[in-house]
C-alpha positions as CSV (number, residue, x, y, z in Angstrom):
1,M,0.0,0.0,0.0
2,G,1.6,3.3,-1.1
3,I,1.4,6.8,0.4
4,L,-1.0,7.9,-2.5
5,N,-3.6,5.6,-4.0
6,F,-6.0,5.6,-6.9
7,N,-8.6,2.9,-6.6
8,N,-10.6,2.4,-10.0
9,V,-10.9,6.1,-10.5
10,T,-13.0,7.4,-13.4
11,K,-13.3,11.2,-14.1
12,T,-16.1,12.4,-16.5
13,Y,-16.9,15.8,-17.8
14,G,-20.5,15.8,-18.9
15,T,-20.8,12.5,-20.8
16,Q,-17.2,12.4,-21.9
17,P,-14.8,10.2,-19.7
18,V,-11.3,11.8,-19.5
19,L,-9.8,9.1,-17.1
20,K,-11.1,5.6,-16.9
21,D,-10.5,2.9,-14.3
22,I,-7.2,4.4,-13.0
23,S,-5.6,2.2,-10.2
24,L,-2.3,3.5,-9.1
25,D,-0.1,3.2,-6.0
26,V,2.8,5.7,-5.3
27,A,5.3,4.5,-2.6
28,E,6.8,6.9,-0.1
29,G,9.9,8.5,-1.5
30,E,9.3,7.3,-5.0
31,F,9.7,9.5,-8.1
32,V,6.9,8.6,-10.5
33,V,6.6,10.2,-13.9
34,I,3.3,10.1,-15.9
35,L,4.1,10.4,-19.6
36,G,1.4,10.8,-22.3
37,F,0.1,12.8,-25.3
38,S,-1.8,16.1,-24.9
39,G,-5.4,15.5,-24.2
40,T,-4.9,12.2,-22.4
41,G,-6.0,13.5,-19.0
42,K,-2.6,14.1,-17.4
43,T,-3.5,17.4,-15.8
44,T,-6.9,16.0,-14.6
45,L,-4.8,13.2,-12.9
46,I,-2.6,15.7,-11.1
47,N,-5.7,17.7,-10.2
48,L,-7.2,14.7,-8.5
49,M,-3.9,14.1,-6.5
50,A,-3.9,17.8,-5.5
51,G,-7.5,17.8,-4.3
52,L,-8.4,20.4,-6.9
53,E,-11.0,17.9,-8.5
54,Q,-12.9,14.9,-7.2
55,P,-13.4,11.6,-9.1
56,T,-16.7,10.7,-10.7
57,S,-16.3,7.3,-9.3
58,G,-13.6,5.4,-7.3
59,S,-11.4,6.9,-4.7
60,V,-8.1,8.8,-4.3
61,T,-6.5,8.6,-0.9
62,Y,-3.4,10.0,0.8
63,K,-2.1,8.0,3.7
64,G,-5.3,6.0,3.7
65,K,-7.6,9.1,3.9
66,P,-9.7,10.4,1.0
67,I,-8.4,13.6,-0.7
68,T,-11.2,16.0,-0.6
69,E,-9.4,19.3,-0.9
70,P,-5.8,20.8,-1.3
71,G,-3.5,20.2,1.6
72,R,-0.1,21.6,2.7
73,E,1.3,18.0,2.6
74,R,0.9,18.0,-1.2
75,G,2.9,21.0,-2.9
76,V,1.9,21.6,-6.4
77,I,4.0,23.2,-9.1
78,F,2.1,24.1,-12.3
79,Q,3.4,24.9,-15.9
80,N,2.3,28.6,-15.2
81,Y,4.3,30.5,-12.6
82,S,1.5,32.4,-10.9
83,L,4.0,34.8,-9.1
84,M,3.0,38.1,-7.4
85,P,4.5,40.6,-9.8
86,W,5.0,43.4,-7.3
87,L,7.0,41.1,-4.9
88,T,10.7,40.2,-5.2
89,V,12.0,36.6,-5.4
90,Q,12.3,36.7,-1.6
91,G,8.9,38.2,-1.2
92,N,7.1,35.5,-3.2
93,V,8.9,32.7,-1.2
94,R,8.2,34.5,2.1
95,L,4.5,34.3,1.3
96,A,4.7,30.5,1.6
97,V,7.1,30.6,4.7
98,D,4.8,33.1,6.5
99,T,1.7,31.0,5.7
100,M,3.1,27.7,6.8
101,F,5.4,28.8,9.7
102,P,3.5,31.6,11.6
103,D,5.0,30.6,15.0
104,L,8.6,30.9,13.9
105,S,10.5,34.2,14.8
106,K,11.1,36.8,12.0
107,L,14.8,35.8,11.9
108,E,14.0,32.0,11.5
109,R,11.5,32.7,8.8
110,A,14.1,34.8,6.9
111,A,16.6,32.1,7.3
112,K,14.1,29.6,5.8
113,V,13.4,32.0,2.8
114,D,17.2,32.4,2.2
115,H,17.6,28.5,2.3
116,Y,15.0,27.9,-0.4
117,V,16.0,30.8,-2.6
118,N,19.6,29.5,-2.4
119,M,18.5,25.8,-3.1
120,V,17.2,26.9,-6.5
121,G,20.2,29.0,-7.4
122,L,18.6,32.4,-7.1
123,S,20.6,34.2,-4.3
124,H,22.0,36.6,-6.9
125,A,18.6,37.6,-8.0
126,A,16.7,37.5,-4.5
127,T,15.8,41.2,-4.8
128,R,14.5,41.1,-8.4
129,R,10.8,41.1,-9.3
130,P,9.3,38.6,-11.7
131,A,9.4,41.1,-14.6
132,E,13.1,41.2,-14.4
133,L,13.5,37.4,-14.5
134,S,13.8,34.9,-17.4
135,G,11.2,32.1,-17.8
136,G,13.6,29.7,-16.3
137,M,14.2,31.8,-13.3
138,R,10.6,32.4,-12.7
139,Q,9.9,28.7,-12.6
140,R,12.8,28.3,-10.1
141,V,10.9,30.8,-7.9
142,N,7.8,28.6,-8.3
143,V,9.8,25.5,-7.2
144,A,11.3,27.4,-4.2
145,R,7.9,28.6,-3.1
146,A,6.5,25.0,-3.3
147,L,9.5,23.6,-1.4
148,A,9.2,26.4,1.3
149,M,5.8,24.9,2.3
150,D,7.8,21.8,3.3
151,P,5.3,19.4,1.7
152,E,5.6,15.7,2.1
153,M,4.8,15.2,-1.6
154,L,5.6,17.2,-4.6
155,L,3.1,17.3,-7.6
156,L,4.6,18.7,-10.8
157,D,2.4,19.5,-13.7
158,E,4.6,20.0,-16.8
159,P,6.6,22.6,-14.9
160,L,9.3,22.8,-17.6
161,S,7.3,22.7,-20.8
162,A,7.5,26.5,-21.4
163,L,11.2,26.7,-21.1
164,D,13.9,26.5,-23.8
165,A,15.8,23.2,-24.1
166,L,18.9,24.3,-22.2
167,T,17.1,25.9,-19.3
168,R,14.7,22.9,-19.2
169,A,17.5,20.5,-18.9
170,N,19.3,22.5,-16.2
171,L,16.2,22.9,-14.1
172,A,15.4,19.2,-14.5
173,D,18.8,18.4,-13.1
174,E,18.1,20.8,-10.2
175,I,14.8,19.1,-9.4
176,E,16.5,15.7,-9.4
177,A,19.2,17.1,-7.0
178,I,16.5,18.6,-4.7
179,W,14.6,15.3,-4.6
180,D,17.7,13.3,-4.0
181,E,18.5,15.5,-0.9
182,D,15.1,15.2,0.8
183,K,13.7,12.1,-1.0
184,K,10.2,13.6,-1.0
185,T,7.6,11.6,-2.9
186,C,7.3,13.1,-6.3
187,V,4.8,12.8,-9.2
188,L,5.7,14.6,-12.4
189,I,3.6,15.0,-15.5
190,T,5.6,15.5,-18.7
191,N,5.6,14.6,-22.4
192,D,9.4,14.4,-22.7
193,V,10.9,11.0,-22.7
194,D,14.5,12.0,-21.8
195,E,13.2,14.1,-18.9
196,A,11.2,11.2,-17.6
197,I,14.2,8.9,-17.8
198,I,16.5,11.4,-16.1
199,L,14.1,11.9,-13.2
200,A,12.0,8.7,-12.6
201,D,12.1,5.6,-10.5
202,R,9.1,4.5,-12.5
203,I,7.6,5.8,-15.8
204,I,3.8,5.1,-16.4
205,A,2.3,5.8,-19.9
206,L,-1.1,7.3,-20.0
207,N,-3.0,6.0,-23.0
208,P,-5.1,8.3,-25.4
209,D,-8.3,6.7,-24.2
210,G,-7.6,7.8,-20.5
211,T,-6.5,4.4,-19.2
212,L,-3.1,3.7,-17.6
213,G,-0.7,2.1,-20.1
214,E,2.6,0.2,-19.6
215,A,4.8,0.9,-16.6
216,F,8.6,1.1,-17.1
217,K,11.0,0.7,-14.1
218,V,14.1,2.9,-14.4
219,D,17.1,1.2,-12.8
220,I,19.8,3.5,-14.2
221,P,22.0,4.6,-11.2
222,R,21.8,8.2,-9.9
223,P,22.8,10.9,-10.5
224,R,22.1,10.6,-14.1
225,D,24.2,12.7,-16.4
226,R,22.4,13.3,-19.7
227,I,25.6,13.5,-21.7
228,A,27.0,10.3,-20.2
229,M,23.7,8.5,-20.6
230,N,24.0,8.8,-24.4
231,N,26.5,6.0,-24.2
232,D,24.7,3.9,-21.6
233,A,23.2,0.8,-23.0
234,A,20.4,0.6,-20.4
235,F,19.4,4.1,-21.3
236,K,19.2,3.5,-25.1
237,A,17.3,0.2,-24.4
238,L,14.7,2.0,-22.1
239,R,14.5,5.1,-24.4
240,G,13.7,2.8,-27.3
241,Q,11.1,0.8,-25.4
242,V,9.3,3.9,-24.1
243,T,9.5,5.7,-27.6
244,T,8.2,2.6,-29.4
245,Y,5.3,2.1,-26.9
246,L,4.2,5.8,-27.2
247,M,4.4,5.9,-31.0
248,D,2.5,2.6,-31.3
249,I,-0.4,3.9,-29.1
250,G,-0.4,7.5,-30.2
251,I,1.0,8.2,-33.7
252,A,-1.8,8.0,-36.2
253,A,-1.4,5.6,-39.2
254,K,-0.2,7.1,-42.5
255,V,-3.0,8.6,-44.6
256,E,-3.7,6.6,-47.7
257,E,-3.3,8.5,-50.8
258,T,-6.5,8.9,-52.7
259,R,-5.7,12.1,-54.7
260,M,-3.2,12.7,-57.5
261,L,-1.2,15.8,-57.8
262,P,-2.1,17.6,-61.0
263,N,0.7,18.4,-63.5
264,V,0.7,22.2,-63.1
265,T,3.7,24.6,-63.1
266,P,4.2,27.2,-60.4
267,I,5.0,30.8,-61.5
268,H,8.5,30.8,-60.1
269,S,9.8,27.8,-62.0
270,V,12.3,28.5,-64.7
271,P,11.6,27.3,-68.3
272,A,12.7,23.7,-69.0
273,A,15.5,24.7,-71.4
274,V,17.1,27.1,-68.9
275,S,16.7,24.6,-66.1
276,K,18.6,21.9,-68.1
277,A,21.4,24.4,-69.0
278,Q,21.7,25.3,-65.3
279,E,21.7,21.9,-63.9
280,G,25.3,21.1,-64.0
281,A,26.4,24.4,-62.8
282,I,24.0,25.0,-60.0
283,Q,23.5,21.4,-58.6
284,E,26.4,21.6,-56.2
285,K,25.7,25.1,-54.9
286,F,22.0,25.6,-55.4
287,L,21.8,27.7,-52.3
288,N,25.0,29.7,-51.3
289,F,25.5,31.7,-48.1
290,S,28.5,33.8,-48.8
291,Q,30.3,35.6,-45.8
292,L,27.0,36.6,-44.4
293,D,26.8,39.2,-41.6
294,K,23.8,40.6,-39.7
295,V,24.4,43.8,-37.7
296,Y,21.7,45.7,-35.7
297,P,22.1,49.3,-34.5
298,T,21.9,49.8,-30.7
299,P,22.2,52.7,-28.4
300,K,25.8,51.4,-27.5
301,G,26.8,51.0,-31.1
302,P,26.4,48.3,-33.8
303,L,25.8,44.8,-32.6
304,T,26.9,41.9,-34.8
305,V,24.5,39.1,-34.3
306,V,25.7,36.8,-37.1
307,E,29.2,37.0,-38.5
308,N,30.9,35.3,-41.6
309,F,28.1,32.6,-42.1
310,D,29.4,30.7,-45.0
311,L,27.6,27.6,-46.4
312,K,26.8,25.9,-49.6
313,I,23.7,23.7,-49.9
314,N,23.0,21.3,-52.6
315,R,19.7,21.0,-54.5
316,G,17.4,18.7,-52.6
317,E,19.5,18.7,-49.4
318,F,17.9,18.9,-46.0
319,I,19.9,21.0,-43.4
320,S,19.2,21.2,-39.8
321,L,20.5,24.5,-38.1
322,I,21.1,24.0,-34.4
323,G,22.6,25.9,-31.5
324,H,21.7,27.5,-28.1
325,S,19.1,30.2,-27.8
326,G,20.4,33.6,-29.1
327,C,22.9,32.1,-31.5
328,G,21.3,33.7,-34.6
329,K,19.7,30.6,-36.2
330,S,16.4,32.4,-36.9
331,T,18.2,35.5,-38.0
332,V,19.9,33.4,-40.8
333,L,16.6,31.9,-41.7
334,T,14.7,35.2,-42.0
335,M,17.5,36.6,-44.2
336,A,17.2,33.6,-46.4
337,A,13.4,34.2,-46.5
338,G,14.1,37.8,-47.6
339,L,12.2,39.0,-44.5
340,N,15.5,40.5,-42.9
341,P,17.9,42.6,-44.8
342,I,21.4,41.4,-45.2
343,S,24.1,43.5,-43.6
344,K,27.1,42.1,-45.5
345,G,27.7,39.2,-47.9
346,A,25.0,37.6,-50.1
347,I,22.5,34.7,-50.4
348,R,22.1,33.2,-53.8
349,L,19.3,30.7,-54.7
350,D,19.3,28.9,-58.0
351,G,21.7,31.5,-59.4
352,W,19.9,34.6,-58.2
353,N,20.5,37.0,-55.3
354,V,17.8,36.7,-52.6
355,Q,16.1,40.0,-52.3
356,G,12.8,40.5,-50.5
357,A,10.2,37.9,-49.9
358,D,9.0,35.5,-52.6
359,P,6.8,32.5,-52.7
360,E,9.7,30.5,-54.2
361,R,11.0,30.5,-50.6
362,A,8.2,29.1,-48.3
363,V,8.4,29.6,-44.6
364,V,6.9,27.6,-41.7
365,F,7.1,29.4,-38.5
366,Q,6.5,28.2,-34.9
367,S,3.0,29.7,-35.1
368,P,1.5,29.2,-38.6
369,N,-0.5,32.5,-38.6
370,L,-3.6,31.3,-40.3
371,F,-6.7,33.5,-40.9
372,P,-9.0,32.1,-38.2
373,W,-12.2,32.8,-40.0
374,L,-11.1,30.8,-43.1
375,S,-11.2,27.0,-43.4
376,A,-8.0,24.9,-43.6
377,K,-8.7,24.6,-47.4
378,E,-9.1,28.3,-47.8
379,N,-5.9,29.1,-45.9
380,V,-3.9,27.0,-48.2
381,A,-5.7,28.2,-51.3
382,I,-4.6,31.8,-50.7
383,G,-1.0,31.0,-51.7
384,V,-1.8,28.5,-54.3
385,D,-4.0,30.8,-56.3
386,K,-1.1,33.2,-56.6
387,V,1.6,30.7,-57.5
388,Y,-0.4,28.8,-60.1
389,P,-2.1,31.6,-62.1
390,R,-2.2,29.5,-65.3
391,A,-3.9,26.5,-63.6
392,S,-7.6,26.0,-63.8
393,Q,-9.7,26.4,-60.4
394,A,-10.1,22.7,-60.3
395,E,-6.4,22.0,-60.6
396,R,-5.6,24.5,-57.9
397,Q,-8.1,22.9,-55.7
398,D,-6.6,19.5,-56.4
399,V,-3.2,21.0,-55.2
400,V,-4.8,22.2,-52.0
401,E,-6.5,19.0,-51.2
402,Y,-3.6,16.8,-52.0
403,Y,-1.3,18.4,-49.5
404,L,-3.9,18.7,-46.8
405,E,-4.5,15.0,-47.3
406,R,-0.8,14.3,-47.1
407,V,-0.5,16.0,-43.7
408,G,-3.4,14.1,-42.3
409,L,-6.2,16.7,-42.6
410,A,-8.5,14.8,-45.2
411,D,-11.4,14.9,-42.7
412,S,-10.8,18.5,-41.4
413,M,-10.2,20.5,-44.7
414,D,-13.5,22.5,-44.3
415,K,-13.0,23.3,-40.6
416,N,-12.3,26.9,-39.6
417,A,-8.8,27.4,-38.5
418,A,-10.1,28.8,-35.2
419,S,-11.5,25.4,-34.4
420,L,-8.3,23.4,-35.0
421,S,-5.8,22.3,-32.3
422,N,-2.3,23.7,-32.3
423,G,-1.0,20.5,-33.9
424,M,-3.6,20.7,-36.7
425,K,-3.0,24.3,-37.3
426,Q,0.8,23.5,-37.8
427,R,-0.3,20.8,-40.3
428,V,-2.1,23.5,-42.3
429,G,1.1,25.5,-42.2
430,I,3.2,22.6,-43.5
431,A,0.6,21.8,-46.3
432,R,0.5,25.5,-47.3
433,A,4.3,25.7,-47.6
434,F,4.6,22.5,-49.7
435,A,1.6,23.5,-51.8
436,L,3.6,26.6,-53.0
437,S,6.0,24.1,-54.8
438,P,8.9,26.2,-53.4
439,K,12.5,26.0,-54.5
440,L,13.5,26.4,-50.8
441,L,11.5,25.3,-47.7
442,L,12.5,27.3,-44.6
443,L,11.3,25.9,-41.2
444,D,11.8,28.0,-38.1
445,E,11.3,25.7,-35.1
446,P,8.0,24.5,-36.7
447,F,7.2,22.2,-33.8
448,G,8.6,24.2,-31.0
449,M,5.2,25.1,-29.4
450,L,3.9,21.6,-29.6
451,D,4.3,18.9,-27.0
452,S,7.0,16.3,-27.6
453,L,4.7,13.6,-28.8
454,T,2.7,15.7,-31.2
455,R,6.1,16.9,-32.5
456,W,7.1,13.3,-33.3
457,E,3.9,12.8,-35.2
458,L,4.4,16.0,-37.3
459,Q,8.1,15.1,-37.9
460,E,6.9,11.9,-39.4
461,V,4.4,13.8,-41.6
462,L,7.1,16.3,-42.7
463,M,9.6,13.6,-43.6
464,E,6.9,11.7,-45.6
465,V,5.8,14.8,-47.6
466,W,9.5,15.9,-48.1
467,S,10.4,12.5,-49.4
468,R,7.9,13.0,-52.3
469,T,9.1,16.5,-53.1
470,K,12.8,16.5,-52.3
471,V,12.6,20.3,-51.9
472,T,15.8,21.9,-50.6
473,A,15.1,22.6,-46.9
474,I,16.5,24.3,-43.8
475,C,15.1,23.6,-40.4
476,V,16.0,25.8,-37.3
477,T,15.7,23.6,-34.2
478,H,17.0,23.3,-30.6
479,D,16.1,19.6,-30.5
480,V,19.1,17.3,-31.1
481,D,17.0,14.3,-32.0
482,E,14.9,16.3,-34.5
483,A,18.0,17.8,-36.1
484,I,19.4,14.3,-36.8
485,L,16.2,12.7,-37.8
486,L,15.4,15.3,-40.5
487,A,18.8,16.3,-41.9
488,D,21.4,15.2,-44.5
489,R,23.8,17.7,-42.6
490,V,23.5,19.1,-39.1
491,V,25.0,22.7,-39.0
492,M,26.0,23.8,-35.5
493,M,26.2,27.5,-34.6
494,T,28.4,29.1,-31.9
495,N,26.9,31.4,-29.3
496,G,26.0,34.9,-30.1
497,P,26.8,37.7,-30.5
498,Q,29.1,37.3,-33.6
499,A,27.6,33.8,-34.0
500,T,29.0,31.7,-36.8
501,I,29.2,28.0,-38.0
502,G,31.2,26.0,-35.4
503,K,30.8,22.6,-36.8
504,I,29.0,20.6,-39.6
505,T,28.1,16.9,-39.2
506,D,27.2,14.7,-42.2
507,V,24.3,12.4,-41.2
508,N,24.7,9.3,-43.3
509,L,21.7,7.4,-42.1
510,P,19.3,5.6,-44.5
511,R,16.2,7.2,-45.9
512,P,13.2,7.1,-45.5
513,R,13.7,7.6,-41.9
514,T,11.4,6.8,-38.9
515,R,12.2,7.7,-35.2
516,K,11.9,4.0,-34.3
517,A,14.2,2.8,-37.0
518,L,16.8,5.4,-36.2
519,L,16.8,4.6,-32.4
520,E,17.9,1.1,-33.4
521,H,20.5,2.1,-35.9
522,P,24.1,1.5,-34.6
523,D,25.4,4.9,-35.7
524,Y,22.5,7.0,-34.4
525,Y,23.9,7.6,-30.9
526,S,27.4,8.5,-32.1
527,Y,25.8,11.4,-34.3
528,R,23.8,12.4,-31.3
529,Q,27.0,12.5,-29.2
530,E,28.7,14.7,-31.7
531,V,26.0,17.3,-31.5
532,L,25.6,17.0,-27.7
533,D,29.4,17.5,-27.2
534,F,29.3,20.6,-29.4
535,L,26.2,22.1,-27.5
536,E,27.9,21.2,-24.1
537,E,31.1,22.9,-25.0
538,Y,29.1,26.1,-25.8
539,E,26.7,25.7,-22.8
540,H,28.8,28.1,-20.7
541,G,30.3,30.2,-23.3
542,N,33.3,28.0,-24.1
543,A,34.7,27.6,-27.6
544,P,35.6,24.3,-29.1
545,K,39.1,23.1,-28.7
546,S,40.0,23.7,-32.3
547,P,38.2,25.4,-35.3
548,A,35.7,23.2,-37.0
549,S,34.7,23.0,-40.6
550,G,32.6,25.7,-41.9
551,G,33.5,28.7,-39.7
552,T,36.0,30.3,-37.3
553,P,34.7,30.0,-33.8
554,K,35.5,32.5,-31.1
555,P,34.9,32.3,-27.3
556,K,31.6,33.9,-26.4
557,A,29.8,34.5,-23.2
558,I,26.2,33.7,-22.6
559,A,24.5,36.4,-20.5
560,A,23.9,35.0,-17.0
561,E,20.1,34.5,-16.2
């Protein structure tokens, strides 16, 4: 019998069951991670543990007593920070200490506040207010405040999901260290497999139908170093098992092709004779970034964000551009799109200098910027109508429907964009980009706002559609696995300012690629190690030990949080 128990719990909203027949025991001192897709009821599960909601049937008990309301013995950390904006870091933590320990002297309460602020590494920012803090620092305050209530159990509802990859990894390591010191019982809700393996004693999958799925015991010794684990056989095996299970229960089957793409020519294509004449000359340097700089004026003088970015990309090649936040990845992409003027150097595509935006260069952003009052079909048609002026209305409609079907929206083409989920909106954005039949596809962290598992699904969609078109593509990402999965070459950028290319890795893995197949490939983790090593060297502003191909790295400093 554990400290926290679910006995045949079902939770229904109206007539819709969100959780079904959940039976779960959490042992005292155990770190349990609940892993699942968006919409599987993960937050409802944590709300039942916190006493914020009651089960429709069954029982939830803590130390044998029914949970009927929130209690100080169960501290909750949510995804949103909910800090008092007018209070300092100390002030926000003091709120919890004053509430829970009214009998202590003022001096003793101040010592407690300092203890928890120091525990999450914010002593240097103790007098700052939330508006002066980064997202990662605000979440640290949230963690400190929950710990200051001295709960017996910590409930964490996706506390790291709004953070960038580096901050997320650092804070996950801190949570593990805090847990290891006090051995409090912890339940973490997440959608990140690596985060689950780093932190958990036991990982439990939540199935899309709201039932509990398979449980995975994590026997990897602590502390778990995420770089070292990349070479750990137990980590690789467990990562493969969990990933395969989640993909099998959650990734939709490929859509069968029922439509044919019409034989129509986009307005930006070159005549066949010219294309044939250019083939030999352009093939090996179809896209050429030549000594590219981007400089912004500031009150303190010019700031060089990107410097001497020099890269040649072949026709049909897929490039992943990766680096820490602020390294200029998106700046390079927006210059290639013609949305950001070039300060120095040039970008040439298919023999012509890039100047201004053009549908020959299609862009997919983090947020797809759809017209909410138009249907999915109408959003895609806007670009198609401009790009195929000589095609008939029926042919243009066929182009729109073909790509919407390819991204899995055959049954949702006529739904208004406002009624679509974030994942579905991004599918429309991908369909719209491919439907323009561009010479160059530019993807700026296209899945960055989505949960990990939806991201996997759309990566599969992107690869499947790309394999049919072989359009030259650049994808900006901060996700190491995504970079390797998609790319022919991974281009790694040094830290900004004056960011440049630090290293380029050729990814010689077979295509077509699937995540499951790559995890089993003998070379996959060595490619992953190369990228992880580079990112780790730059994590604290260090430079690689020797210049790498493709650029001249210089030591840079990351501004402290």
